[in-house]
C-alpha positions in Angstrom: 106.1 114.5 108.0 104.4 111.5 109.2 105.3 107.7 108.4 104.3 106.8 105.0 105.4 104.5 102.4 105.2 104.4 98.7 104.6 101.2 96.6 102.6 100.1 93.5 99.0 100.4 93.5 97.1 97.6 93.9 93.0 96.6 93.2 92.7 97.0 97.0 93.7 100.3 96.6 90.7 101.7 94.5 88.3 102.4 97.3 90.5 104.7 98.9 92.0 106.2 96.1 88.6 107.1 94.6 87.8 108.9 98.1 91.5 110.8 97.2 89.6 111.9 93.7 86.4 112.8 95.5 88.4 115.1 97.6 90.9 116.7 94.8 88.1 116.8 92.2 91.1 115.8 89.9 88.9 113.8 87.8 85.5 111.6 88.5 86.4 108.8 91.0 84.4 106.5 88.9 86.9 106.2 86.2 89.4 105.1 88.2 88.9 101.2 88.1 88.6 101.4 84.3 92.0 103.2 84.1 93.4 101.2 86.3 92.8 97.6 84.8 95.1 97.4 82.1 98.0 97.9 84.7 96.7 95.5 87.3 96.1 93.2 84.5 99.8 93.6 83.3 98.5 94.3 79.8 100.4 98.2 80.2 104.0 100.0 80.5 102.0 102.5 82.6 102.6 102.4 86.6 100.8 103.6 89.6 102.1 104.1 92.5 100.2 104.7 95.7 101.3 106.3 99.1 100.4 104.8 101.8 99.6 106.3 106.0 98.5 103.5 108.6 98.3 101.1 105.7 95.4 103.0 103.8 96.0 104.8 100.7 96.1 108.4 100.8 97.4 109.6 97.4 98.7 108.3 94.0 100.8 108.8 90.9 100.3 107.9 87.4 102.9 107.9 85.0 102.8 106.3 81.6 105.3 106.3 78.3 105.4 109.6 76.3 103.8 108.1 73.1 106.6 108.6 69.8 109.7 109.0 72.4 112.2 106.8 74.0 112.9 106.8 77.4 110.5 109.9 78.1 107.7 109.3 80.5 104.7 111.7 81.4 103.0 111.9 84.9 99.8 112.5 84.1 98.5 112.6 87.7 99.5 113.4 91.2 96.8 113.3 93.9 97.1 113.7 97.7 93.7 113.9 100.1 93.4 117.4 101.1 94.0 116.9 104.6 97.7 115.4 104.1 98.8 117.9 101.5 101.8 120.1 102.0 103.0 117.1 104.3 105.6 115.4 102.1 103.4 113.0 100.8 103.4 114.2 96.9 107.1 114.3 97.1 107.4 111.1 98.2 105.0 110.0 95.3 107.2 112.0 93.2 110.8 110.4 94.5 109.2 107.3 93.9 108.4 107.7 90.1 111.7 109.3 90.0 113.2 106.0 91.5 111.3 103.7 89.4 112.2 105.4 86.1 115.7 105.5 86.9 116.0 101.7 88.4 114.5 101.0 84.5 116.8 103.4 82.9 114.8 105.4 81.3 116.1 109.3 80.6 113.4 111.9 81.0 109.9 112.6 83.1 107.1 115.0 81.9 105.1 116.8 84.3 102.2 119.0 82.8 100.4 121.3 84.7 98.2 124.5 83.3 99.7 128.0 83.3 96.1 129.2 84.9 96.4 131.3 88.3 94.3 128.0 90.0 97.6 125.7 89.4 99.9 128.7 91.1 100.3 125.8 93.7 101.2 122.9 91.7 103.8 125.0 89.8 105.5 125.9 93.1 105.0 122.1 94.1 107.0 121.1 91.4 109.7 124.0 91.2 110.5 123.1 94.8 111.3 119.5 93.5 113.3 120.6 91.1 111.6 120.7 88.2 112.1 123.5 85.5 109.3 125.3 83.8 109.9 124.6 79.7 106.6 126.7 78.8 103.5 128.2 80.2 99.8 128.5 78.7 97.1 130.0 81.2 94.9 128.2 78.8 96.2 124.5 78.8 93.3 122.8 80.3 90.7 124.8 79.2 87.7 123.5 77.1 87.3 124.9 73.4 90.6 125.9 73.0 
């Protein structure tokens, strides 16, 4: 594994994280500045962590409180630039999210992904980190369902 650091995302990370999004296709990169604005302005409980390699953001995790619950958080996005996937960056981000929530005294994290075949590597990744699958719906991320 290469030398990396995980730290709170800053506005300066946005261009590099847009490159991550362009490479992964997780969601359109032009949405990122607006999505991050409440966090960057301190107007949201949600938090963003970035993983850096050689001082450049190469991945991120976005986590927010789950509505209508106490102490439950949902990690809604996790992405690492494709050429560095499988080298521990995603695991470092998840560990950073878990540490942050533990320090806050929170009780649970939810990670959602699709049950579709295209997401099998994501399910294996989370299982390798000790996450337990609670349900599977292969249509979870399909439109019109």
